[in-house]
C-alpha angles and dihedrals in degrees: 000000000000124000107194127174128184137188095200121117116282119227119210103255090196095064121093117212106279091225091055103038093128091053125240118283124183123211111206092187088077092065108112096188122040091196097087121198099225093197092058103033089116129025110265087208089065090061093046092047091051091052093047090051090048094247114138120187129199124184126199126188136163091225097185092219124351101196099093096028106062098108095046092043093053091046090054089058094060098104098030100047098189119196095215129036119201111191124187124193094020088162094215137126118236096263091047094050093050089056095051111116113217095166113236093004119101123209104247106169136359150166123204129188119244103186110027124049125249121005122095135130134232142176122210121192131201106262095240095059123088118230142165122214117231116217110231097152095122090060094053119106119170113257093354098068127351110178144159133172144183139190127233117197121236125181095246103024144008120257116212122192118197125192120197139183123187119183116228087237094049127115104268095195091057090047097052095041095049093043089058091051091049095049091048089053095047101039117099130160092252095043124102112203128204116185120189137163150095106301096172089225113122109229091196089067130070106235141148091244092054090048093050093048095046092045091052094047093044089059085065091044091253117142136179117264102179117089102162129082114274098185120040119183133170095274103018145051116195141173103217099138119070148165119221124197140156097269091194096061103058147009116257148163127205130198141162125260109206109198102153093232097116141014084254120072118222124250122216124196121193112199116197133202096030096146124222104344106209112249131188095250094056 
């Protein structure tokens, strides 16, 4: 396992952006035209400005089926303008996912179920950012571990984003053992990892599964950043979706995006001081 230390400034992972403390809600009733232009649903200048100011945003949501939600989903991103979208439980087959139009986002990595319905994971990247997909297909096992990943090049280090879905009925032993193998294969001294997804492990509870997961991730210097509920039902409020990063290597803020498109709210992490992200026009 990795043993990484860092002397860079630590950001408080328990603080939500002070400008976004009340979360972000989106009101679809304000849409005047239901025929959304997917290529202009958010301002491209917002993405470019964020990159120039060294702010890099990643969104994760268990979307519970993206097929009939693309317009509303893109509209909900207007004020947030993330550079990377990590979607769990997209519910699509491979050919269907490749034909999904998310405007200026390009499908970068994915896993789709072949036997069981629903499930699946995917990562979409803003079209002006270079990336390289990482093949993790041989680790995938429906319900037990559904995973995809890609690498974004930075001048001084590589930046790997991993998206995971684990079904509540999946084999936890397979999940935790294979995740360790994957992290060992991906971790390098110059690599910055961000791991996000729906783990179906409630971080509000004290449990052996939570302890095993957090112990494993901590050995790679990956720590939970989400402290708010991600799935709120009539009689429950749980934190089963999360984003893990090396909190010693960068400054960041994390906050919920509540778009009403799923029974899971989205999580957005804004990482600061990531210098000179490599874009296609450079």
